[in-house]
C-alpha positions as CSV (number, residue, x, y, z in Angstrom):
1,X,-52.8,-43.9,5.2
2,X,-53.1,-41.1,2.7
3,X,-52.3,-38.8,5.8
4,X,-49.6,-41.2,7.5
5,X,-47.7,-41.2,4.0
6,X,-47.8,-37.7,3.9
7,X,-46.4,-37.1,7.4
8,X,-43.7,-39.8,6.9
9,X,-42.6,-37.6,3.8
10,X,-42.6,-34.5,5.7
11,X,-40.5,-36.1,8.5
12,X,-38.0,-37.4,5.8
13,X,-37.8,-34.2,4.4
14,X,-37.3,-32.3,7.9
15,X,-34.4,-34.9,8.6
16,X,-32.7,-34.0,5.0
17,X,-33.3,-30.5,5.7
18,X,-31.9,-30.7,8.9
19,X,-29.0,-32.7,7.7
20,X,-28.5,-30.1,4.9
21,X,-28.3,-27.6,7.4
22,X,-26.1,-29.4,9.4
23,X,-23.8,-29.5,6.7
24,X,-23.9,-25.8,5.6
25,X,-22.9,-25.1,9.6
26,X,-20.2,-27.4,9.6
27,X,-18.9,-25.7,6.2
28,X,-19.4,-22.3,7.4
29,X,-17.5,-23.0,10.6
30,X,-15.0,-24.2,8.8
31,X,-14.4,-21.4,6.7
32,X,-14.3,-18.9,10.0
33,X,-11.7,-21.4,11.3
34,X,-9.6,-21.0,8.1
35,X,-10.0,-17.2,8.1
36,X,-9.2,-17.2,11.7
37,X,-5.8,-19.2,11.3
38,X,-4.7,-17.4,8.0
39,X,-5.0,-14.1,10.2
40,X,-3.0,-15.6,12.8
41,X,-0.3,-16.8,10.7
42,X,-0.3,-13.5,8.9
43,X,0.5,-12.3,12.7
44,X,3.3,-14.9,13.0
45,X,4.7,-14.1,9.6
46,X,4.8,-10.2,10.6
47,X,6.6,-10.8,14.0
48,X,9.1,-13.0,12.1
49,X,9.6,-10.4,9.3
50,X,9.9,-7.5,12.4
51,X,12.7,-9.6,13.8
52,X,14.1,-9.7,10.3
53,X,14.1,-6.0,9.7
54,X,16.3,-5.4,12.9
55,X,18.6,-8.3,12.0
56,X,19.3,-6.7,8.0
57,X,19.4,-3.3,9.0
58,X,21.1,-3.3,12.4
59,X,24.2,-1.7,10.9
60,X,22.7,0.7,8.9
61,X,19.7,2.2,10.8
62,X,18.1,2.8,13.8
63,X,15.0,0.9,13.4
64,X,12.0,1.1,15.4
65,X,8.2,0.7,15.2
66,X,6.1,3.4,16.2
67,X,2.1,3.5,16.8
68,X,0.0,5.9,15.7
69,X,-3.2,7.3,14.9
70,X,-5.5,8.1,11.5
71,X,-9.1,9.0,11.0
72,X,-11.8,6.9,12.3
73,X,-12.7,4.1,10.2
74,X,-14.7,4.6,7.0
75,X,-17.2,2.0,7.9
76,X,-18.5,0.8,11.5
77,X,-19.8,-2.5,11.9
78,X,-22.0,-1.1,15.2
79,X,-21.5,3.1,14.8
80,X,-23.4,3.2,18.4
81,X,-20.5,0.5,19.9
82,X,-18.2,1.6,22.7
83,X,-15.4,2.8,21.1
84,X,-17.1,3.5,17.8
85,X,-15.8,6.7,16.1
86,X,-12.5,6.6,17.8
87,X,-9.3,7.2,15.6
88,X,-7.9,4.0,13.9
89,X,-4.7,2.9,15.5
90,X,-1.9,1.6,13.4
91,X,1.9,0.9,13.0
92,X,4.6,2.6,11.1
93,X,8.2,1.8,10.4
94,X,10.6,3.9,11.1
95,X,14.0,4.2,9.8
96,X,17.0,6.8,10.8
97,X,20.7,6.2,9.4
98,X,23.7,5.7,11.7
99,X,25.9,8.3,12.2
100,X,23.8,11.5,11.2
101,X,23.8,14.6,12.9
102,X,21.1,15.1,15.1
103,X,21.4,18.8,15.4
104,X,20.8,19.0,11.5
105,X,17.8,18.6,9.2
106,X,17.5,15.6,6.8
107,X,14.9,14.9,4.3
108,X,12.0,12.2,4.8
109,X,10.8,9.7,2.4
110,X,7.0,8.2,2.9
111,X,7.1,4.6,1.9
112,X,3.5,3.0,1.2
113,X,3.8,-0.7,0.5
114,X,1.7,-2.1,-2.4
115,X,-0.9,-5.0,-2.3
116,X,-4.7,-4.9,-1.8
117,X,-4.1,-6.5,1.7
118,X,-0.3,-6.7,2.3
119,X,2.3,-5.2,4.6
120,X,5.8,-3.9,4.7
121,X,8.1,-6.6,4.4
122,X,11.9,-7.3,3.9
123,X,11.2,-7.6,0.5
124,X,11.9,-3.6,0.4
125,X,15.2,-4.3,2.4
126,X,17.6,-3.2,-0.5
127,X,15.7,-0.3,-1.4
128,X,15.5,1.0,2.5
129,X,19.2,0.4,2.2
130,X,19.7,2.3,-0.7
131,X,17.6,5.7,0.7
132,X,19.6,5.2,4.1
133,X,22.8,5.3,2.5
134,X,21.9,8.9,0.6
135,X,20.7,10.3,4.0
136,X,17.1,9.9,3.9
137,X,14.7,9.0,6.9
138,X,12.0,6.7,6.0
139,X,8.7,6.1,7.4
140,X,6.8,3.1,6.2
141,X,3.2,3.2,7.1
142,X,1.1,0.0,7.7
143,X,-2.0,1.9,6.6
144,X,-5.6,0.2,7.3
145,X,-6.2,-3.3,5.8
146,X,-2.7,-4.1,6.4
147,X,-1.8,-7.8,7.1
148,X,-0.3,-8.6,10.1
149,X,-2.7,-7.3,12.6
150,X,-5.8,-9.4,12.9
151,X,-9.0,-9.7,11.2
152,X,-10.5,-6.4,12.6
153,X,-7.7,-4.1,11.1
154,X,-7.8,-6.3,7.7
155,X,-11.3,-5.4,7.7
156,X,-10.6,-1.7,8.2
157,X,-9.3,-1.2,4.4
158,X,-9.8,1.7,2.7
159,X,-8.5,1.3,-0.3
160,X,-7.9,4.6,-2.4
161,X,-9.9,6.5,0.6
162,X,-8.6,6.7,4.0
163,X,-5.5,4.8,3.8
164,X,-4.0,8.1,2.1
165,X,-4.9,9.8,5.3
166,X,-3.0,7.2,7.4
167,X,0.2,7.7,5.1
168,X,-0.2,11.4,5.7
169,X,-0.4,10.8,9.9
170,X,2.9,9.0,9.4
171,X,4.6,12.0,8.3
172,X,3.0,14.3,10.1
173,X,4.1,11.8,13.0
174,X,7.8,11.8,12.1
175,X,7.8,16.0,11.4
176,X,6.4,16.2,15.1
177,X,8.5,13.8,16.9
178,X,11.6,14.2,15.5
179,X,13.4,17.5,15.4
180,X,16.2,16.4,12.9
181,X,13.2,15.7,10.2
182,X,13.0,18.8,7.4
183,X,9.5,19.6,7.1
184,X,10.0,21.1,4.0
185,X,12.0,18.3,2.4
186,X,9.2,15.5,2.2
187,X,9.1,13.1,-0.6
188,X,6.7,10.2,-1.2
189,X,7.9,7.0,-3.2
190,X,5.5,4.2,-3.8
191,X,4.9,1.1,-6.5
192,X,1.9,-0.6,-7.2
193,X,-0.9,-0.2,-5.1
194,X,1.8,2.5,-2.9
195,X,2.1,4.3,-6.1
196,X,-1.8,4.8,-6.0
197,X,-1.4,6.0,-2.4
198,X,1.9,8.4,-3.5
199,X,0.1,9.6,-6.2
200,X,-3.6,10.2,-4.3
201,X,-1.3,11.7,-1.2
202,X,0.1,14.4,-3.3
203,X,-3.3,15.3,-5.3
204,X,-4.8,15.9,-1.6
205,X,-1.9,17.2,0.0
206,X,-0.2,19.3,-2.6
207,X,1.8,21.4,0.0
208,X,3.4,18.8,1.8
209,X,5.2,16.9,-0.2
210,X,8.3,18.5,-2.4
211,X,8.5,15.1,-4.9
212,X,6.5,12.0,-5.9
213,X,7.7,8.8,-7.6
214,X,4.9,6.3,-8.7
215,X,6.2,3.3,-9.9
216,X,3.7,0.8,-11.8
217,X,0.7,2.5,-10.0
218,X,-2.6,1.4,-9.8
219,X,-4.1,4.2,-11.7
220,X,-8.1,3.6,-12.6
221,X,-10.1,1.1,-10.3
222,X,-12.8,0.7,-13.0
223,X,-10.6,-0.4,-15.7
224,X,-8.9,-2.6,-13.3
225,X,-11.9,-4.6,-12.6
226,X,-12.9,-5.2,-16.0
227,X,-9.9,-7.2,-16.1
228,X,-9.2,-8.6,-13.3
229,X,-11.2,-11.9,-12.0
230,X,-14.1,-12.2,-9.5
231,X,-12.1,-12.8,-6.4
232,X,-9.9,-9.8,-7.0
233,X,-13.4,-7.6,-7.6
234,X,-14.4,-9.4,-4.4
235,X,-11.9,-8.0,-2.2
236,X,-13.4,-4.4,-3.1
237,X,-17.0,-5.2,-3.3
238,X,-17.2,-7.2,0.4
239,X,-19.5,-5.6,2.6
240,X,-16.8,-4.7,5.0
241,X,-15.1,-2.9,2.3
242,X,-16.9,-0.7,-0.9
243,X,-19.6,-3.1,-0.6
244,X,-20.5,-2.5,-4.3
245,X,-18.9,-3.6,-7.5
246,X,-17.9,-1.0,-10.0
247,X,-20.8,-1.2,-12.2
248,X,-22.9,-0.7,-9.0
249,X,-21.0,2.5,-8.3
250,X,-19.3,4.0,-10.7
251,X,-18.9,7.6,-8.8
252,X,-17.0,5.6,-5.7
253,X,-14.3,4.0,-7.5
254,X,-13.5,7.1,-9.9
255,X,-13.4,8.8,-6.3
256,X,-10.8,6.3,-5.5
257,X,-8.6,6.4,-8.8
258,X,-5.5,8.8,-9.6
259,X,-6.7,9.1,-13.1
260,X,-10.0,10.7,-12.2
261,X,-8.0,13.3,-9.8
262,X,-5.3,14.3,-11.9
263,X,-6.1,17.9,-11.8
264,X,-5.3,18.1,-8.6
265,X,-1.5,17.9,-9.5
266,X,0.7,20.5,-8.1
267,X,3.9,18.5,-7.0
268,X,6.8,17.2,-9.4
269,X,6.0,13.7,-10.5
270,X,7.8,11.0,-12.0
271,X,5.9,7.8,-13.3
272,X,7.3,4.4,-14.3
273,X,5.7,1.7,-15.9
274,X,6.7,-1.5,-17.9
275,X,4.7,-3.1,-21.2
276,X,5.0,-6.8,-19.7
277,X,3.6,-6.0,-16.2
278,X,1.8,-9.0,-15.0
279,X,-0.4,-7.1,-12.4
280,X,-0.7,-3.6,-13.1
281,X,-1.5,-3.6,-16.7
282,X,0.1,-1.0,-18.8
283,X,-3.1,0.5,-20.0
284,X,-3.9,1.9,-16.5
285,X,-1.1,4.1,-16.5
286,X,-0.8,4.8,-19.9
287,X,-4.8,6.3,-19.1
288,X,-2.9,8.2,-16.1
289,X,-0.5,9.8,-18.4
290,X,-3.1,10.7,-21.1
291,X,-5.1,12.3,-18.4
292,X,-2.0,14.5,-16.8
293,X,-1.3,15.6,-20.2
294,X,-4.8,16.7,-21.1
295,X,-4.6,18.5,-17.8
296,X,-1.7,20.2,-19.2
297,X,0.3,19.2,-15.9
298,X,4.3,19.1,-15.7
299,X,5.6,15.6,-15.2
300,X,7.9,13.0,-16.5
301,X,7.6,9.6,-17.0
302,X,9.0,6.6,-19.0
303,X,7.2,3.4,-20.5
304,X,9.8,0.4,-20.2
305,X,9.4,-1.9,-23.2
306,X,9.3,-5.5,-22.1
307,X,11.8,-5.2,-19.2
308,X,12.6,-8.5,-17.4
309,X,10.5,-9.0,-13.9
310,X,7.7,-7.5,-15.4
311,X,5.6,-5.8,-12.2
312,X,9.0,-6.0,-10.3
313,X,11.3,-4.5,-13.1
314,X,13.1,-1.9,-11.2
315,X,12.9,-3.4,-7.5
316,X,15.2,-6.2,-8.4
317,X,18.7,-6.7,-7.6
318,X,19.7,-6.9,-11.5
319,X,22.0,-4.5,-13.2
320,X,19.5,-3.0,-15.1
321,X,16.8,-2.5,-12.1
322,X,19.8,-0.6,-10.6
323,X,20.2,1.7,-13.5
324,X,16.4,2.6,-13.3
325,X,16.7,3.1,-9.6
326,X,19.6,5.5,-10.2
327,X,17.2,7.3,-12.3
328,X,14.7,7.6,-9.3
329,X,17.1,8.8,-6.8
330,X,18.4,11.5,-9.1
331,X,14.6,12.6,-9.9
332,X,14.1,12.7,-5.7
333,X,17.5,14.3,-5.6
334,X,16.5,17.4,-7.1
335,X,13.7,18.4,-4.7
336,X,14.9,16.4,-1.3
337,X,18.9,17.7,-1.6
338,X,19.8,14.2,0.4
339,X,23.3,14.7,2.4
340,X,25.1,11.9,0.3
341,X,23.5,11.5,-2.9
342,X,24.2,8.5,-5.5
343,X,26.5,9.3,-8.3
344,X,26.7,6.1,-10.3
345,X,25.4,2.2,-9.6
346,X,28.9,1.5,-7.8
347,X,27.5,3.5,-5.3
348,X,24.2,1.5,-5.1
349,X,26.6,-1.3,-4.8
350,X,28.2,0.1,-1.9
351,X,24.8,0.6,-0.2
352,X,24.2,-3.1,-0.3
353,X,27.3,-4.2,1.7
354,X,28.5,-1.1,3.6
């Protein structure tokens, strides 16, 4: 009787364990399905937004989307698999102003988007119009980790790492394939994560960029991990990405942070930040500014006080935001010499409805 009770208990335990395992498997399958659907929706959203790009800018620019390569993945799931180690393929948007003289040379702006996982969307339409109006050619790289290109590309993310080389590959592509791009008049402009990319690009390739603007730039990943929540930290510590938290690998997070690379600055630089930024805390940018000063670097900056819009304060359609963008364009103009530089906000307004 004693052994029968033991056998029945074991059988009952196995049944419960099996049910528990079954539930766990079901939950895992649901998570995989949800993740798959998320990526499919991102792809759909990207295709819709691509149509909007052509619709919104058809009277302003030749709009194209070109396929190119950057360095191989930083991490390979299977380093010995077929295709492992091949250059990573990615898309970039190209905007060329209508009416330009193809026998002349024009300045180029590299315009990386922000967001840990995001993409270059029609959110930037007004800024692209303003740049086109002045005679800039624009390339906007959809660097590794961008959304809208599936799970594999999403998990190729290398924040503050090889994504910088993807953006520089886009610069090289433009010079090699468009004879009217002036290789000696290339600038890079970015906000938020795009600001980090802009900074790291001129740190790593100082001779290839004439000027840099970094708006509300992510500046110190170590400090950032301290004030963000666990879901944000996980974007970096996931196995397919850095794979460790900041406290587990301080050196790796420093390598990817502009504040720890300021000694390499040689390029004319303008930095903007806002004290009520709800995404990139002003303390990050203030640390960057202090670090640049400590290295006796020549640069310009402005810390705006609690301006409406927070993180997006100078990318909005308000008069105040346009006034601030005019300052940015004036700074770029000094080094890139666009054929039709803005003189006033009236010019910015004309660019919107030309």
